[in-house]
Every structure is written in C-alpha cells, then in structure tokens.
Backbone as CSV, one residue per row, in Angstrom:
resi,resn,N_x,N_y,N_z,CA_x,CA_y,CA_z,C_x,C_y,C_z
1,MET,118.046,50.178,110.165,118.196,49.815,108.737,117.198,48.801,108.358
2,LYS,116.548,48.862,107.170,115.526,47.904,106.701,116.184,46.549,106.380
3,PRO,115.394,45.464,106.587,115.910,44.227,106.182,115.887,44.208,104.618
4,GLY,116.568,43.218,104.041,116.690,43.094,102.574,116.470,41.673,102.063
5,CYS,116.219,41.526,100.831,115.996,40.271,100.288,116.622,40.178,98.843
6,VAL,117.337,39.108,98.527,117.800,38.900,97.144,116.839,37.707,96.571
7,TYR,116.482,37.954,95.359,115.584,37.020,94.786,116.009,36.648,93.339
8,ILE,115.457,35.523,92.862,115.629,35.120,91.477,114.252,34.891,90.864
9,LEU,114.077,35.474,89.671,112.870,35.287,88.894,113.290,34.526,87.607
10,THR,112.331,33.800,87.022,112.563,33.134,85.727,111.253,33.190,84.960
11,ASN,111.417,32.855,83.678,110.277,32.805,82.797,109.740,31.366,82.723
12,LYS,110.556,30.352,83.048,110.046,29.011,83.025,111.116,28.105,83.649
13,PRO,110.883,26.883,84.071,111.869,26.045,84.701,113.132,25.962,83.790
14,MET,114.330,26.219,84.349,115.663,26.220,83.673,115.625,27.230,82.599
15,GLY,114.810,28.313,82.658,114.880,29.362,81.636,115.788,30.561,81.993
16,VAL,115.429,31.732,81.470,116.166,32.921,81.834,116.133,33.273,83.280
17,LEU,117.284,33.669,83.862,117.318,34.088,85.242,117.473,35.591,85.407
18,TYR,116.716,36.141,86.318,116.879,37.563,86.663,117.108,37.653,88.242
19,ILE,118.135,38.248,88.604,118.550,38.404,90.090,118.297,39.910,90.462
20,GLY,117.619,40.034,91.578,117.370,41.377,92.056,117.464,41.430,93.619
21,VAL,117.269,42.683,94.116,117.298,42.944,95.530,116.186,43.893,95.842
22,THR,115.589,43.763,97.022,114.425,44.601,97.491,114.394,44.607,98.996
23,ASP,113.632,45.569,99.516,113.311,45.592,100.885,111.850,45.179,101.104
24,ASP,111.047,44.872,100.067,109.704,44.372,100.136,109.483,43.442,99.022
25,LEU,109.625,42.161,99.160,109.597,41.155,98.202,108.241,41.000,97.508
26,PRO,107.162,40.890,98.275,105.891,40.776,97.611,105.487,41.974,96.759
27,ARG,105.827,43.196,97.143,105.571,44.349,96.286,106.412,44.263,95.050
28,ARG,107.706,43.899,95.208,108.638,43.854,94.062,108.137,42.824,93.027
29,VAL,107.763,41.644,93.520,107.309,40.630,92.572,106.115,41.130,91.754
30,GLU,105.201,41.790,92.508,104.073,42.366,91.814,104.473,43.356,90.778
31,GLN,105.469,44.196,91.058,105.899,45.222,90.106,106.488,44.596,88.870
32,HIS,107.207,43.446,88.967,107.728,42.742,87.886,106.508,42.137,87.095
33,ARG,105.534,41.632,87.700,104.403,40.931,86.977,103.641,41.952,86.221
34,SER,103.564,43.202,86.763,102.732,44.146,86.129,103.500,44.924,85.020
35,GLY,104.851,44.675,84.874,105.620,45.320,83.921,106.142,46.686,84.302
36,ALA,105.933,47.032,85.672,106.287,48.363,86.100,107.784,48.632,86.250
37,VAL,108.589,47.596,86.274,110.047,47.654,86.579,110.829,46.826,85.634
38,SER,112.072,47.092,85.470,113.154,46.345,84.879,112.821,45.867,83.455
39,SER,113.440,46.507,82.517,113.183,46.133,81.140,113.634,44.773,80.910
40,PHE,114.653,44.267,81.622,115.173,42.879,81.365,114.117,41.906,81.707
41,SER,113.556,42.040,83.003,112.515,41.007,83.373,111.267,41.115,82.566
42,LYS,111.003,42.308,82.073,109.796,42.506,81.223,110.065,41.915,79.836
43,ARG,111.216,42.177,79.294,111.466,41.677,77.962,111.472,40.112,77.896
44,TYR,111.986,39.476,78.981,112.023,37.967,78.994,110.953,37.382,79.787
45,ASN,109.921,38.043,80.197,108.766,37.599,80.961,109.238,36.866,82.237
46,CYS,110.156,37.334,82.937,110.604,36.748,84.167,109.684,37.150,85.290
47,HIS,108.647,36.343,85.591,107.713,36.642,86.538,107.496,35.543,87.627
48,ARG,108.252,34.438,87.514,108.120,33.331,88.421,109.243,33.424,89.483
49,LEU,108.857,33.694,90.760,109.795,33.705,91.840,110.201,32.295,92.232
50,VAL,111.504,31.977,91.948,111.926,30.603,92.264,112.855,30.464,93.342
51,TRP,113.488,31.611,93.848,114.463,31.503,94.958,114.503,32.851,95.626
52,PHE,114.767,32.871,96.906,114.950,34.171,97.559,115.715,33.901,98.899
53,ALA,116.393,34.903,99.380,117.030,34.762,100.657,116.970,36.176,101.425
54,GLU,116.654,36.108,102.664,116.394,37.311,103.447,117.728,37.604,104.227
55,PHE,117.950,38.934,104.469,119.138,39.437,105.063,118.662,40.473,106.125
56,GLU,119.504,40.662,107.187,119.181,41.584,108.169,119.050,42.936,107.733
57,ASN,119.879,43.406,106.779,119.736,44.708,106.283,119.943,44.722,104.693
58,ILE,119.484,45.805,104.156,119.521,45.879,102.659,120.986,46.016,102.179
59,HIS,121.900,46.519,102.917,123.330,46.637,102.576,123.875,45.238,102.372
60,ASP,123.572,44.317,103.282,124.061,42.987,103.094,123.482,42.242,101.902
61,ALA,122.138,42.514,101.728,121.413,41.945,100.498,122.094,42.488,99.223
62,ARG,122.292,43.732,99.139,122.909,44.188,97.943,124.321,43.732,97.687
63,SER,125.079,43.527,98.726,126.427,42.934,98.614,126.262,41.499,97.976
64,PHE,125.386,40.733,98.586,125.187,39.384,98.115,124.618,39.324,96.746
65,GLU,123.777,40.186,96.302,123.240,40.272,94.989,124.389,40.523,93.978
66,ARG,125.299,41.391,94.354,126.461,41.696,93.450,127.331,40.448,93.231
67,GLN,127.584,39.783,94.405,128.335,38.566,94.306,127.635,37.555,93.396
68,MET,126.346,37.366,93.626,125.598,36.289,92.928,125.566,36.550,91.404
69,LYS,125.460,37.840,91.018,125.413,38.134,89.617,126.699,37.809,88.929
70,LYS,127.816,37.638,89.671,129.085,37.171,89.140,129.189,35.650,88.976
71,TRP,128.327,34.891,89.707,128.324,33.461,89.671,128.066,32.883,88.247
72,ASN,128.541,31.744,87.999,128.102,31.114,86.688,126.740,30.508,86.817
73,ARG,126.079,30.275,85.727,124.706,29.773,85.759,124.546,28.538,86.589
74,ALA,125.531,27.587,86.451,125.322,26.341,87.168,125.191,26.507,88.741
75,TRP,125.986,27.515,89.280,125.920,27.782,90.713,124.523,28.383,91.076
76,LYS,124.020,29.139,90.154,122.622,29.804,90.452,121.580,28.776,90.380
77,VAL,121.645,27.863,89.410,120.699,26.712,89.242,120.784,25.807,90.501
78,ALA,122.008,25.525,90.960,122.142,24.669,92.129,121.477,25.348,93.314
79,ARG,121.674,26.640,93.561,120.985,27.342,94.618,119.435,27.231,94.503
80,ILE,118.922,27.343,93.335,117.464,27.193,93.173,117.046,25.756,93.511
81,ALA,117.810,24.824,92.963,117.434,23.362,93.215,117.507,23.009,94.669
82,GLU,118.323,23.660,95.464,118.352,23.362,96.977,117.033,23.726,97.566
83,MET,116.589,24.948,97.231,115.371,25.477,97.866,114.122,25.079,97.163
84,ASN,114.131,24.940,95.929,112.944,24.761,95.145,113.205,23.837,93.978
85,PRO,113.342,22.490,94.182,113.693,21.611,93.081,112.753,21.566,91.943
86,GLU,111.485,21.800,92.176,110.477,21.794,91.127,110.317,23.062,90.409
87,TRP,111.081,24.225,90.848,111.025,25.492,90.195,109.610,26.051,90.326
88,ARG,108.903,25.795,91.426,107.503,26.345,91.665,107.619,27.818,91.798
89,ASP,106.586,28.479,91.543,106.357,29.938,91.860,106.184,30.116,93.368
90,LEU,107.173,30.723,94.058,107.072,30.777,95.472,106.315,32.102,95.966
91,ALA,105.889,32.924,94.970,105.283,34.109,95.315,104.091,33.993,96.208
92,ALA,103.285,32.947,95.992,102.095,32.712,96.717,102.345,32.338,98.260
93,GLU,103.577,31.967,98.454,103.901,31.536,99.791,104.444,32.680,100.660
94,LEU,104.553,33.922,100.131,105.193,35.035,100.795,104.151,35.512,101.767
C-alpha cells in the first residue's frame, strides 16, 4: 500500500484553511497552484502549504484527514503553529 500525507493549505497566515490528503504531496501542491483541482482551494486561493503529516499508508492518512476536518479551527491553527509558527510556505522544502 502507498504511503499517504495529510496537508493544510492556506491563502495567507491565519487565513482560509484547506485540508486534503494525497499519496504525492509535491504533485498535489502543484495541482492546487495551477488550479487543476479543488474548486474550494481555487476559489479561496489556498496555495501556501503550511502543515503536513506523513503516514505509512493512504488509508491511515484518509482516516486522519476525516478526523481533522471535524476539528475546530483553533485546534488546526495550533497544529500549524507547532510545526510552522511563521506560517511559511513549506512546499519548497519537500
């Protein structure tokens, strides 16, 4: 089974949050930036990768994504702040 990754994109620090799951994070971020996927991320210009977590398999990643989407905003912001307090775009580091 392929590994998986849950990620959060935003349009600006403390802005709109988009949560997604993929088996190829660099490719998926590029798809968001080119406007090829997700009308939500396209509509709100969510192109900045501010958080991600890797999982052994895509099933576990999807399960965590579903849980995370139920979290309140403060919990999501706290997760981002732990990994990336300046809300830098992490895509270049992939």
